[in-house]
N, C-alpha and C positions, 0 to 999 in steps of 0.2 A: 745149607747147614745140615750136617749129619747129627742125628740124635745119639744119645749115649748107647753103649752096647746093651744095657739093661732094657731100654725102650725097644731097641731093634729085636731083642729076643722075646719080648713080652708084648705082643700086639694088644692084647686085651687091657693091660695096664696103661699103655699109651693112650688108647681110645678113651678109657674111663677117666684119665687125668686131664684130658682135653675138654675145653668148654663147649665144643660143638656136640650135637646129638645126631647129625645126619652126615653120612660120608659116601663118597664115590671111591672106587679103588685107588684112583690117583691121589685123593686126599690122604688116604691111609699110607700110601707109599711115601708121600712127602712128610707126613707125621713121623714115620719110622726112619726116614732117610735111606730108604731101601729102593732099589730099582728092579728087583726080581719079582715081577708081577705074578708069575706062576706060583712062587712060594707064598706070597701074600694072599693070593686067591685061595690056596689050599688051607692056610691058617684061618681065613675068614669063613670058609665053608665049615671047618671044624667048630668054630665058635658059634655059628648059626645052628649047626646040628646039636650042640650041647646047650643051646638056649641062652648063651651069654650075649649074643648079638641077634638082631633081626635082619631079615632080608625081604622087606615088604614089596620090593619091585626090583626087577633085574638090574644089577649093577649098583644098587643102593643098599647101604648097610646102616643100621641105626642102633642106638642104645635102646633099652627097653622102653623108657618113657621119653621118646623123642618129641621135639617141638614141631607141630604141624606147619607153622609159618616157615621154619627152616627147611622143611621138606619142600614146600612150595617153591622156594628159591633154588633148590638143588635139582629138581626134576628136569627143568629145561633152563639153559643158560645161554645168553644173558636174560634176566627176568627180574621183575620186582612186583611186590604185592601192591595192588591199586584198586581202583574202581569201587564196586559195591562194598567190598570188605572194609576198606578204609573209610568210605563215606558213612557207613553204618556206625563205625566206632567214633566218628567225629560228630555224629548227630545231624548229618546233612540229609540222609535218607532214613526213614523210619521202618520200612518194610524189612522184616528179618529174612536173611538168606544165610544158611549155614555154610555155604561154599566159601572157600578162600579164592578170591579172584586175582589173577596174575596177568600182567602185561609181559608178552614175550614175542618170539618170532613166528609162532604158529597158533592156530586155534584148535582147542579140543577140551573135552571134559573127561576127567579121570577120577577114580577113587582109589585111595591108598589107605589101607586100614579101614576105619570108619569115617574118614574125612573125604569130602568131595572137593575137587579143585576145578576151577574154570580158567582155562588159559585163553587169552585173547591176543590176536595178532595186532601189533602196533608197528607202524612203519619204522624202518631201521634207524633213521636219523633221530627220531624221538626216543626209541628204545635205548640207544646207547648214550643219550644225553643225561647226565647225572643231576641236572638242576631239579631241585624239588624231591630228590630221592635221599632218604635217610639210610645210611649203611650202618647197621648195628654190628657189634663185636662178633656175634655168632653167624655172620654172613647172611643175615636177613636184610634184604633191601626192601624198603617200604616207602611208598609215595606219601608226601605230605598231603593233607586234605585238598589243597589247591591243585596239586598235580593230579590227584585222583579224580577231582571234579572235571578237569580238562580231558583226561583220558576217557571218562564216561561220555562226555560230549563228542569227542572224536569218534567213538564207536557207535554211539546212539544219539544222533542229532536231536531227536525230539524227547529225550529223557526228561522226566519231571523230578525236580529236587524239592524235598519237603521244606528245607530251610537252608538258605545260603548265608545266614547271619554269621556262622562260625568262620566263614572264609575271609581272608585278607584280599580285598579287591586289588590292591597294589601288587601283591605277589601273583595273583591270577594273571594280571596283564603282563608281568615280567615273564612268566612261564609260557604264556600264549605265543610269544614270538617263535618258540622252537617248532611249533606245528606248521608254521608258514601257510596258513589257510585263512583267506578272507572270509569264507563261510563260517568258520569257527569264531572269528572275531565278531561277526554280525550276531551269531547266536549268544555269545557272552555278553555283548552290549545289550541285547534284548532282555536277557535274564536279569542283568543288573538294573536295567531301566524299569522293569516291571515291579521292582521291590519298593 
């Protein structure tokens, strides 16, 4: 679907009318309905130079007040926010960690702006399985607490959880099947048995 000529001619207007806050070059090309990447790149560089857009990382453009969770899901794709970040928000772990933790196809730690991100490698079958992933309108993919719990156990078999009361045991066992691991099943059984 091509955008109106007004949007094509005014990149900054199109970006600021869009609900997203973080973009790759291809996102802006789709938004404008334009396939001349050289022209789009020149316009983006102009808007970065004039302070109307930011370029916090190569190939990534943002509005001034971008959403760090959205950034987490755009940096590497496919990916979704999970583990410590979700578990803290759900009250399952109490130790504070300011990083946004993300499941993806590689492991690394990076900082963009003043926000630290921890990317953790999850096996491909699990990574692309959408069970237990909430996809928000602004392209933020975030694990439900049960999925984040299982991801944490997958990566850190001896991890200690402060409280598992907020978890739905039924949902944990439904999601557990995607990991196809007898060891994880034993760990989950032991955790729930000890409560």
